C-alpha positions, 0 to 999 in steps of 0.5 A, spaced: 324 322 591 324 328 596 319 334 592 322 341 591 318 347 593 316 350 587 318 357 589 325 354 590 325 352 583 322 358 580 328 363 578 327 369 573 332 371 568 334 377 565 340 380 561 345 385 564 344 392 563 349 395 559 344 399 555 339 404 557 333 399 554 336 393 558 333 390 564 338 388 570 339 381 573 334 378 577 338 373 581 336 366 584 331 367 590 336 365 596 332 364 603 334 368 609 334 365 615 334 368 622 340 364 624 344 369 629 351 367 633 354 370 639 361 371 638 364 373 645 358 378 646 357 380 639 351 378 635 352 376 628 347 374 623 348 368 618 342 368 614 345 363 608 347 358 613 343 353 609 348 353 603 353 350 607 350 343 606 351 343 598 347 337 597 340 339 600 335 340 595 334 347 596 342 348 595 342 344 589 336 348 586 340 354 588 346 352 585 343 350 578 340 356 578 346 360 579 350 356 574 344 357 569 345 365 570 352 365 569 353 360 563 347 364 560 351 370 561 358 368 559 355 364 552 352 371 550 359 374 550 361 374 542 369 373 544 368 367 548 369 362 543 375 365 540 378 366 547 378 359 548 380 357 541 386 361 542 388 359 549 387 352 547 392 353 541 397 356 546 396 351 551 398 345 546 406 344 546 410 339 550 411 340 557 415 336 562 416 336 569 423 335 573 426 328 572 429 325 577 434 318 578 433 312 582 438 307 581 439 306 574 432 309 572 430 316 570 423 318 571 420 323 567 413 327 567 410 329 560 404 332 557 404 332 550 400 338 550 393 338 551 392 331 555 388 332 561 393 329 566 401 328 565 403 321 564 409 318 568 415 315 564 421 311 565 428 310 562 434 307 563 438 313 560 436 320 557 438 318 550 433 312 549 425 313 548 422 313 555 417 307 556 410 309 559 409 307 566 403 311 569 397 314 564 392 317 569 388 319 563 386 312 562 383 312 569 377 316 567 374 319 560 374 326 563 381 326 566 378 327 573 383 322 576 390 325 577 396 322 580 397 325 587 404 323 589 409 318 588 415 314 591 420 310 588 423 304 592 431 304 593 432 299 587 427 302 583 423 296 582 417 299 585 413 305 585 408 307 591 403 312 588 397 316 590 390 317 586 386 323 587 379 323 584 375 329 582 380 334 585 379 332 592 384 332 597 383 325 599 387 320 596 388 312 595 395 309 594 397 303 590 403 300 588 406 298 581 412 294 579 416 299 575 418 293 570 412 290 568 407 296 569 402 292 573 399 293 580 400 289 586 394 288 591 396 293 596 391 299 597 391 304 602 385 309 603 383 315 607 390 318 605 391 326 605 396 331 606 401 325 605 407 323 601 410 316 602 418 314 603 420 306 602 425 302 607 431 301 604 430 294 603 423 295 599 419 291 604 414 297 605 414 304 606 411 310 611 405 314 610 400 318 613 393 317 614 386 319 618 381 314 621 375 313 616 371 319 616 363 319 615 363 318 607 357 322 606 360 328 609 367 326 607 368 333 603 366 337 609 367 334 616 373 336 620 379 332 619 384 331 626 389 326 629 393 324 623 397 318 624 404 316 621 404 308 619 408 303 616 405 299 610 408 292 609 408 290 602 403 285 601 399 286 607 392 289 608 392 296 610 389 293 617 395 290 618 399 297 618 404 298 624 402 305 627 409 309 627 407 315 631 401 319 633 399 324 638 392 323 641 393 329 645 395 334 639 389 332 634 392 338 630 399 335 629 401 333 622 406 327 621 411 326 615 416 320 615 422 320 610 427 315 610 434 318 610 438 316 603 443 311 607 436 307 610 438 308 617 433 313 620 426 315 619 426 323 619 419 325 622 417 332 621 411 334 625 407 340 623 401 344 626 396 346 621 400 351 616 404 354 621 411 354 618 414 353 625 415 345 626 418 340 630 422 334 628 423 327 631 427 321 628 427 314 629 433 309 628 431 304 624 436 299 626 435 300 634 432 294 637 427 299 642 424 303 636 423 309 640 421 315 637 426 321 639 424 328 639 430 332 637 427 339 636 420 339 640 419 346 641 416 348 634 419 355 635 422 355 628 422 352 621 426 346 620 427 342 613 431 336 613 436 336 607 440 330 608 445 326 613 452 324 614 451 318 619 449 321 626 449 328 623 443 331 620 443 337 616 437 342 616 435 349 613 432 353 618 430 360 620 432 359 627 436 366 629 436 367 621 429 370 619 431 369 611 434 362 613 441 358 614 444 351 613 446 348 620 448 341 622 446 337 628 450 332 631 444 327 634 449 323 638 450 329 643 445 330 649 439 333 648 437 339 647 441 340 641 445 346 639 446 347 632 452 348 628 452 353 623 454 351 616 452 357 611 450 363 615 444 367 612 445 372 607 440 378 605 436 374 600 431 369 602 433 361 602 427 358 599 430 351 599 436 346 599 438 340 596 445 336 597 447 333 591 454 332 588 457 333 595 455 340 594 449 344 598 445 347 592 442 353 595 436 356 592 435 363 594 430 368 592 432 375 590 427 380 590 422 374 589 426 371 583 431 365 583 438 366 585 442 359 586 448 358 589 453 352 591 457 351 597 461 345 599 459 340 605 463 345 610 459 351 608 465 354 603 462 358 597 463 354 591 460 359 585 453 359 582 448 356 577 447 361 572 440 362 570 437 364 563 434 370 566 429 373 571 425 368 573 424 361 577 428 355 578 426 349 581 428 342 582 435 340 583 433 333 586 439 327 587 443 324 592 449 326 595 454 322 591 450 324 584 454 327 579 448 330 575 441 334 577 436 337 574 432 343 574 426 347 571 426 355 569 420 359 567 418 366 567 412 370 566 413 370 558 417 364 557 415 357 558 418 352 563 425 349 560 428 343 563 436 343 564 441 338 566 446 340 570 453 337 570 456 338 577 463 336 574 463 340 568 459 346 572 455 347 566 447 347 564 444 344 558 437 344 556 434 337 556 427 339 554 426 345 551 418 346 549 417 347 541 413 354 541 407 356 537 409 363 539 415 368 540 416 369 547 420 375 545 414 379 543 413 380 551 416 383 556 416 383 564 419 389 568 419 389 576 417 395 580 417 397 587 411 401 590 410 403 597 404 401 601 400 405 606 405 404 612 411 406 607 413 399 606 416 397 600 413 392 596 415 389 589 411 387 583 412 384 576 408 387 570 408 383 564 405 385 557 406 385 550 412 389 547 409 396 544 404 397 550 403 405 552 402 407 558 395 411 556 391 409 563 386 405 558 390 398 558 385 393 561 389 390 567 389 383 571 392 384 578 394 378 582 396 376 589 396 371 594 399 374 601 399 368 606 402 362 609 409 364 607 408 362 600 412 366 595 409 368 588 415 367 583 415 368 576 411 362 572 409 361 565 401 360 564 399 360 556 393 363 558 397 369 560 399 370 553 392 370 550 391 376 555 397 380 553 395 378 546 388 382 547 392 388 550 392 386 557 397 387 562 398 382 567 401 384 574 403 380 580 404 383 587 409 380 592 405 382 598 406 381 606 404 375 609 408 371 603 415 368 604 419 372 599 423 376 604 423 371 610 419 370 616 419 377 618 415 379 611 410 373 613 409 375 620 407 382 617 401 380 614 398 374 618 393 374 624 392 381 627 397 384 622 393 381 616 390 388 614 397 389 611 396 384 606 390 388 603 393 395 604 399 392 600 394 390 594 390 396 594 397 400 594 399 396 588 392 398 584 393 405 586 400 405 583 398 402 577 393 407 576 398 413 578 403 410 573 398 410 568 398 403 566 391 403 567 385 406 570 379 404 575 374 402 570 380 398 566 383 394 572 381 387 575 383 383 581 384 376 582 386 371 586 385 364 589 384 360 596 387 365 600 388 370 594 380 369 594 380 372 601 384 377 598 380 379 593 374 379 597 377 383 602 379 388 597 373 389 593 369 390 600 374 395 602 375 399 596 369 397 591 370 404 587 377 402 585 376 396 580 373 395 574 372 387 575 373 382 581 375 375 580 375 371 587 376 364 586 375 358 591 376 364 596 376 364 604 370 368 605 367 367 611 372 368 616 368 366 622 367 359 620 372 357 616 375 353 622 369 349 622 370 345 615 375 339 613 382 342 614 380 349 615 382 349 623 389 349 620 389 356 617 388 359 624 396 359 625 395 365 619 389 368 620 387 367 628 380 364 629 373 367 631 373 362 637 379 366 640 376 372 643 383 376 642 382 374 635 375 375 633 375 383 632 381 382 627 378 377 623 371 380 623 374 386 621 376 384 614 371 378 613 369 379 606 362 376 607 360 380 613 362 387 610 358 387 604 353 393 605 346 393 602 346 399 597 353 399 595 355 398 587 360 393 587 364 392 581 362 386 576 364 380 579 365 373 577 366 368 583 369 361 581 368 355 586 368 347 585 363 342 588 369 337 590 373 342 593 374 339 600 380 344 602 376 351 602 369 348 602 364 351 596 360 354 602 364 360 602 363 362 595 356 360 595 354 364 601 358 370 599 355 370 592 348 370 595 350 376 600 353 380 594 347 379 590 342 381 595 347 387 597 348 389 589 345 396 588 347 397 581 346 393 574 353 390 574 353 383 574 355 378 580 355 371 578 358 365 581 361 359 576 360 352 580 365 347 577 363 340 577 367 334 579 373 339 581 376 341 587 381 346 590 385 346 583 390 340 584 389 335 579 384 339 575 384 336 567 386 341 562 380 341 559 376 344 565 382 349 566 382 352 559 374 352 560 375 356 566 380 361 564 377 362 558 370 364 561 374 369 566 378 372 560 371 373 556 368 376 563 373 381 563 373 383 556 365 384 557 366 388 563 372 392 562 370 394 555 376 391 552 377 391 544 380 385 542 387 387 540 387 394 542 
C-alpha cells in the first residue's frame, strides 16, 4: 500500500466563529502547485489541478478531511435531526408515475413512500391489483441501483430495461419476460444516454452505446463516437448489428425510435446539448436498408411525433421560435418542404403527442402548463382543463387509443395522476396521494421583475399562508438558466418543511432556459451567458426591494448548470446573499470540456479552446474569480464521488480555492456524497439526508428561528 505523507493527513479542526470567543475554521491543507496554462496568450494558474484525480492518495486524504469538517459542523446544529425527521414524515406518502398502456397491459411506477427506488408494476386493467414486475430495491441493500430506462415490446411480452449503479450515467441493459418476471440471458454494456426501441415483431431492439472505455477512468474520461446498434434477442452483444455511426462526427449522439406501425426507424441525431438536431430515417421493409438523411442541416429543433404512412409529423422551431407542428411527406424529393399543421402561438409549445386522433399539445404560458387539443388536420379542438397553476406532463398513447394519462403538480400540491377519456373529454383522478399535511396552508404567486437590461422575467414565490413582508423572512432562491430547460412548478416534500419553518421558496425563470422558446434560450447562452447571472441577481434584488427578505436572510441554490449560476453570482455579488448552496456545479469553465460528456455543453457555453469564446467563459468562470481577502457568504458545496456528468473535480477545486480566499469567519464547507452521482436515481435516504443538511446549514447561517 502506498504510504501517505503525514502532512497530508494532518488537519486542524476548529469551530465556526459565530461569537467573539470562538475561533475561525482552519481548513484542510490543499497544496498549491505551479500549474499554469496558456489560453491564447493569457496565462491562467490552476494550482489545484491535482484534485482532478479523485483517487490519488493526496485527493482521498483531502476529501476525507473535508467531509470530516463538514459533517462535524452539520452534526452540531441542534435542529438538524428534527429537520430530517420532519422531511421524512412529509416524504412518506404514496407516489405514482404516469402509467402507459402497451397492448392489453398497463405499466405503472409506484413508490410506497420511503422506498429508495420506485417499483415497476404491470396490470391487465386499472381496477385489479397490479403485479410487481421489477423492484430495484432488491438489487442493492443501500438502494444505489436504479432503473434507468425501459422499453416494452409491441406485444407487451418483453421488457428491455437499463440499470444504473451508484448514480453513474453508464447503464447495463437487460431483457425480462413480462409474464414470468424472469430475465433472459441478454446483457448490453457501456450504454449511456440511450433509450431502446423494439422491432414490431419483438425480434430485438435498437439502442445506442459507446466503445468500452478504460475502466479505471470510466467516470472521468471523455466519451465520443456514440453508435446506434440493433440487438437481436438471444444473441451476444458482440453480434449486434451496427445501424448508424459517423466517425467523421465524433460528437454526434444517436437515438433510434421505431414508428408505431413498425415501418420506419426514426434516427434523431444530436450534437451535444444543442437543441438543434438532425433527423435520419430507415425504411425497415426496404431491401437496401439505407439510412436516409431527411433533415440533415441541424438548423432547427425537430421532435418526431408520429406518422401516417410516409408522412411524418414533427414539433419544430423552424421559422417558429416558440414551436409549431408540421408534416413532411417523405415520398417527395429532398430537400423536404414542411407543411404547417398547427402554427406557432404566443406560448411555448413544449411537447406534443398524437393520441385518439388528436394532437395533444402541451404549452407553457409564463412557465406553467396549458394543454390544447387539435384534430389531425390542425383544427383547434378544445383544451384539457387543469386543476390550477402548475405543470402537466405525460399524455402517452397510440394514435387510435381512447385514453391517455397525465400528471399534474405545483409547488404546493403533490403529483396527482389523471386518466383522460378522449371520447368523454373528461379527466378523472386515477392516483391521488393521501397526505399528512394540508396543501391549502401554502400559497404560490407569480411575479414579474426586470433584469439589468430591462428584460421582463417571471418568478414563482411560495410560502406558508400568513407570511408577512417584513424583510426578515429566510428565503431560498433557486434557478437554472441554461440548455433550453424550462423550470415549471413541481412538488418536493422537503420544500414544505422549509416553508413550515417560515422560509420562502422562490424560483426565477431565467434566460437561457426554454420557458419562452429559442430566443429566450439564445439570450442566455454562449457570449450572452452574463444575462443569466444578471437575471438571477435582479431576482435577489427584487425579493429584497419588495421586503420578502433581506441580504442576511437570503440564500441561493442550484445544481449542475444551476451550480454554475450560484458560483458565478456569489463571486460577482458576494455582498448580496446570506448563504449559498452550489450543487454539482460546473465551476471550472476553462476545463469542463476535458471530462466525460463535458464537451457537449459547448453548444451552450462555448469553449476555452476557441479563442473567440475564451474571453467570455473566463469572464464569469467561478473558479477563476475568487478573490483573496474577500468575505464570501457561508457556503455549503455539495457533490458526489460517482458523478460522471459534472465530475466532482469542479466542486473540489472550487472549494479549495474558496477556502483559501475566504477572509472572514463565515464557513465554507463541501459535502461529498459516496455511491451517488449527478442526481438521477439517487436513493430516497440519500436525498433526505442531503436536503436535511442543506436546510440545517441555512437554519444556522441565516439565523432562523424555527416557526418564526
